[in-house]
Structure formats: C-alpha cells, structure tokens
N, C-alpha and C positions, 0 to 999 in steps of 0.2 A: 617587498617589491613599491610599497608605497614610499620606502624612504627613497626610494630610486628616482622614481619620480620628482621629491619634492624638491633632491636636488639638482634633476635636471632644469627644473622651472627656476631654482636660483641662479645657477649659472644664464640664464637667459634674463632675470626682471633685477635680480639681486636682492629678492628677500629675503628676509632671517628665518630660515626653517631651524632652531635651536637642534629638534632630535637629529637632523643628518650632522651634526657636529662631531667628529671623532672623538673619544674621551682624550682626554688629556690630562695626563700624569705629571708633568711639570711641574716644578715646584723654584721658587724663584731663591732660594736658598741654595740649591743640589750643583751649582757653579761654585759658589762663593770661595775665596782664598784666604785666609788671616781673618782679618775683623770685619770682612766686607758683610754685610747685610743682604742684602740682593744682588744679581747678575742676571745680564741676557741680554736677550736680541731683541731689540725696538725699530720702527721704522720713522726718520725723523724728517720733518719735514724743514725744506732749507731756507735760507735766510731771503730765497728770491721767490720764494711761494708758490714755487711750480715741481720742486725734485724735490722727491722723498727719498734718501739712503740709508741702507741699512746700517746700524753701526751695534756697538756692542757697549752697552749702559751697564753700572756697576756703583752701588747706591752704598754709601759709609754714613756712616753717624753723623757727618757734615755736608757732604755734598754727595750730587750726583755727576757722574762724570762720562763722556763716553770715548770708544777709542775705533781703532778700526776694526774690524770682523776677527783678526786674528788676535786682540788684546793689545796690541801695539801701536803706539803711536797716538797718544794723545789728542784727541780734536777738539775738547770744550771740557767745560764743566756749567754745572746750574745750580743755582743758591738755592739749598732748601729751606732757610733758616727764613720766615715767611710766607708760604709758598702753597698750595693749592693744587692736590691733583682730582680730576673729575673726567666723565664720561662728554667726551665733545656736545658742545649744545648745538653745534654748525655743521656736521655731517653725519650722517646716515652711515650706522652701519653696513659695512657691506661681506660679502663671503671672505673668510679671513682677514677680513681686513676691519678691526675693534681698534674705534677710536679714541684719544683721551687726548688731555690738554692740561699741562702743569699753568698756572696763572700765578703772578706775583705783582704786587700795586706798586714797586718801581720796575721789576725787571721786563713789565710786557707777558705776553704769550707764547707759550710753544706748544706745537701739536705732535702727534705721534701716532702711531698705531701698532696690533700686536696680532699675531693670528686666530685666538680666541678670545673669549670673554672671561674665561677664565685666568687666562696671564693679564688680561688686561686688571683684571679688579685684583690680582694680587700686587700688580705695581700701583695702583693708586691707594692700597691700602697701608702697603710699607712706607712709600713719600708719603703719604699726608702721617702719618705713625711718627716719621722722625721730625717731619715740620714741626709737629707738636711737643714734640718733646727738646725741640729748641727755643723754643718761646721766651722760655724766661735763664736760657743761657748764650742768649744770641744776641748784637744788634747790628744795623746795621745804614748807612744812609750817606751824604756826600761830605767831607771833611777836605781840606787844604794838606797837603801832601808836603815839604822842604826837601826839594831837593834839584832833578835839573843839572846842568852845566857848571851854574854859577849858583854860591852860597846865596843862604835864603832869598832864592828861587821857589817860587809856591805854587803849586799845581793842583788844582781839583782833581780828585779822585774822586769813585764812589768804593766805600768802604766798607767791610764784612767781619765782625768777629765773632768766631765759633770756637769754643774751647780752647786750646793755648792757640790759636791760629789765627793770623790776619791776613785775608787776602785784599789786597786794592786793582781797582780796574779804572780804566780810562772813563768809561760811562758804564750805566746799571745793564746796559743790552748787550753788552760785550760777551762772547763765549767764553777767554779765556782773559786771566788775570794777568794784571803789569809784570807785578810779584805777590810774594807772599812771606810772612815773618812767622816762625816758630818762635813762640815766647815761654815753653815751657826753662823757667829758671830767671825769666829773663826781669830787668828791674825795669819797674812804671812808673814816671813822675810827672805833677804836674810842673809846666816850665812855664814863662816869659820870653818870648822870644821876638827881640827889637820893636817889628809894627803887630804883631801878633799874640795876643795879650793870653789869649785861654788855652796853652800847648799843651800836648801831651808826649813825654820823651820818653821813646824805649831800647833800651839797651839789650840786648839776646844773651846768654851764657857765653854762647861759645865764644871762643879766645879770635880777636882779632872782627869779632862782628861790626859791622857797621850799625851805628847808630839812626833810630826813625826819630822822625818829629812831625806831630798830623796838630793838626789849627783845629780848633772848632769855636763856633761862630757866641757863644753864650757860657757862663759858668758850670749851670746847671748840666748842660749835652755834655760838658767835660766830665765830668761827676760822672754823667750816666756811662759814657764811656768806658774810663777808668775802673768803677764799677764790676761791671761785666768781664772787662781785662783781668782784672782781678780773683773774679770769680774761678774764672777758666785755668789759669795759673795755679790756683792753690789748689783746684779740684783735681789737676794732675799730679802735683808736689806730696800731695798728701796720702796719695796712694801706697803701701807699702809693698803690694803683691808685683809691683811692677806690670799690672795690667791696663789698656787703657780703659780710661772712664768713658761708657758709653754715653754720659751728658743726660739721659734721660732717669736717670739715678741719683739723687740727693743722697747727700750726707746722713739725712733724717732715714732712709735706708738701712742706715747700719746702726738701727737701735740709739740715735744720737738725738738731744733734745731738736726740735723742728727749730728751724733756723729761717732769715730774713734776710735778703738784704734790702736796705731803706736807700736813701735818696743821699746818703751821708760815709759811710763806712760800712764793712762788713760786722755785722752782730748777732749774739744770739737772744734770741726773745722767746720767753717761757710766756704759751699760749696760754691765753686769759682762762678762768676756770668756765667758763658761762661756753667756750668753746673751746673746749679744751682734746674736743675730737677734730678741729678744723685747724689748718696751718694758717696762719695770719700771711696775708697778700703784703707783696711790699708797697710800701708809702710811694707816693708819686706825685710829682707837682709842675708847672707850669705855664707857660700863654695859650689861653684859646681868646677865641672872640663869643661875646656871648650876643644872642638877639633880646633883647629890651623888652620888656615885659608889654610897653604901648609900638605900638608902629613906629609913631616919629623918631623916637628913641635910636633905632637903627641897631647897627653891630658896634658891639664897644668892647675891647682888649682888659681883660680878666687874668689875674693871676692865678688858677684854683691850684687848691692844695688837698690830698686826700689824709684826714687824720684819724689817727688811731681810734679813735673814739666814733668812729664810723660815721663822720659829717668828711662832705664835701664843701669845704668853705673858698669864695672867692672875695680876690683883694681887688684892688687899684694897682696895686704894684708889686714887684716881689719885697720892695722895701718894706712895705706896709705886712706883708704876713711874715717877716721877720720879725716885727715887732709886737706882733702877737693877735690873738685870735678878734680883740676888741676895736679892731681896725676892720674886720671883715664886711665887705658889703653886701652879706647874706652868703646864710650855709643852704645842702642841700642835704638832709638826714637820709644815708643811705640805705636806712630799714625800710624806708616809706616809697622805695622805688618799685613800681609792680616787675619783678623779676622771675616772673615765669614763663620758665623753657628761654632763659636768657635773653627776652627781648627787650627788659627794662632800658636796658639801656643799649641804641642801634646806632650801627653805621649807615650813613645814608648819604646818596651819591658818591664823592671821592673824600671828601676831609671834612662833611658836618656831622655832627655827633645829636642824636633824642637822645633824650633822657624824661620815660614818664614814669609820676611819681602819684598818678591817679587824681591831684587834686590839680596838675598844674604839669604842661609838657615844656624843657627845658633847648633851648636851640642852641647850638656850640658848632663853631667853626675852629678848625686845628688849620697848620701851616700845609699840610701835606698829607696823603693816603697812610703814609705810615706812624704818623701820630696821632692821627685819627684812630688809626687799628689801637696801637699802645692803649690808648685810653679806653675804647671801649672791652677790650681785654680785660684791664685792671679795674674797671669798674663792675665788671659784669663778677669777677672773682670775689670783689668788695660784697657785693652782693649777697651773695652766696655765704660769706662768712657771716656778714652781721645780720641775715636772715633767719 
C-alpha cells in the first residue's frame, strides 16, 4: 500500500521514490549484433533544444551512432574519442526520465534520458569505458582537406582518426560526417603540396581508390597524426585470427615486450629496471605559453619536451630543443610534482594547465582545450611512472 501511495505522490510532484521502480533486468549487451558493444533505446534532445526524439543507439569500439527505432536509416553519430558521459547536472530526474549528458571539449554537449537508473548507469559506464580505451589510439582536430571542384582547393574539416578509420566533418558539432576513409592496408606518407608544406597523403588499399591529402599547420602535428594512423593500421594488419582489434587491448596483452609510441616513430622499448612493472608513457612535446615567475614577465611562449629521464624541460624554440638540453630555459623534475589522486597536473578553465611541485606552481596555457587535455593526461601518466 505504501508503495502505491509513493507512486501516486510521484506522479503528482515528480519526486524520485526508487522503491517504486520496477525491477529492470535489461542489459545493454542483450540486443547487440556482431561486434557491437551495446545497443538500446534512448531519448535524445534535438538541436532546437525543445523536441525529445526516441532513437535506437548502438555503441561500437569507435563511435556511438543512432538510427530510427527499427534500426534502419542512420540519423547521426557521436564521436566517443575525448568524450565523457555523466548524470545530468542541469536536469532533475523524473519518473521514467533519468537524464544523462555526453560532453566533448570540441563537439559540445548532448542530452539524453532513459527510463531507469540502472539503464542510465549502464550507458554511462560503457561510453566512458570506450572513451578511456580510445585515449592513446585516437586523434582529432581541424585539418585542411584537399578537394572540392578544383585541384588544390583546401577546405577546413574537423577530422577524427580512430583505429583504421578516418571520418571528417564540416565542423565538430555536426551529427554526420562528410566522408569516411578505410585505412586498412593503406599507404600513408608525408608530402608537400605547393602552398601546404606539412601534408599527409593516404592511398587506401582498395583498387581504384581515391587519394586523400590533408594539411597540418606544423611538422609536430603531422607526426602526431601519422603516428596514430600507422598505429591503427598496424593494429589491424597484425591480427592473424581475422578478428577486429577492440582498441582497448594493446599488443602487450599478447605477452609481447611493452611498447611505446614516441613522437618520431613506432619503436619497442624495454622498461627500465626500476620501473619494470610499469609501461613507460609516450614522450610528448609542443608549444605552450608559460606565465613568468614575476608578474611583469607575463605570458611567454616556450617549447616544452617530456624527456625519458622524467624531466619536463622548456626551451625558447623547437630549434633549441633539438640542439640539446644545454639550451633549455628551465626544467621541472616530474617526480617533484604532487600527484596524489592525479591532482598534481590539472586542467584549469578551457586551456590552462596548473602544475604543483610543492615548492612552486607553474601556470601554462595551451592553444586549445584538446591540446591542454592531452598535456594533462600525459603528464599525469608520467607522474605515476616516475614516482
């Protein structure tokens, strides 16, 4: 009787009485086909922020896409690389309306609801698990794509590479890509095309395939893209059993020597004896703005490099970093960073980074949210490795 009263009250005021929720034995895996990781219905808030539409969503090891209710006619896709799912912080749950949000630093936020807390929890856990697995196997951002009606016409596209697939969008908030490139067996080479110096050429393996060319803004960015693309291609080509690499399993899970992708090429490194149970994170370098120790100094652009000796060094320019550590302007021993609960290196605002060594706080600024997020994750990985 008490449960019925609670249900009656909830229908009137919208309060959440979990004791009245019917037992939900639904599993996000029960409707999967083939290599799908999860599937089921969600209600999605439309672009006009007014209409909620029921859509059938499917999670793969690369993306989340949605279709009509009968699983036909793909309506759109959501990039999971760099995404985070969480309970809604702006909407209160109602009876059979449990809200969740998928946030992305470049793609924005998407709102959904499902019919039970248990279902929401399963969706959030699976989406975050896929996103976490993609951290070191994906890259995304703005590139120039050669194409259009005329030769050597450059169009800005938002591009994401996950595994052996590249999808490109007109902008990061689009629901559907402009095109997709299957890189399995593709030949990927750095090239220079007339007015664009730092280009990547991709020639898919299929007969009579179209050649794709993308332009980056500098050599370092081009190397990062090529490294991730080659990593995705090799992870597929190296599979001898014909299965699809789930991307969350590196080749080290097959009893191989722990490997690391550095900024130059794909190499195999043996972990130092003092950290023999840890896999060394990848090295990293790039331009950041650094706030001077004295206020009058202001923000100054420096070239930062994470070195194998657990030192973060900064230089006046990339040329100085190539010349050697004697030209460094300063260094930050990574083992001095207070990394309790991965808080030693924090993202502040949209693009600022705070590093706390205990004796001093370093304030850095990246060009955008994605670069800042990459630096925070990589430096925290190095903190765990070096301490």
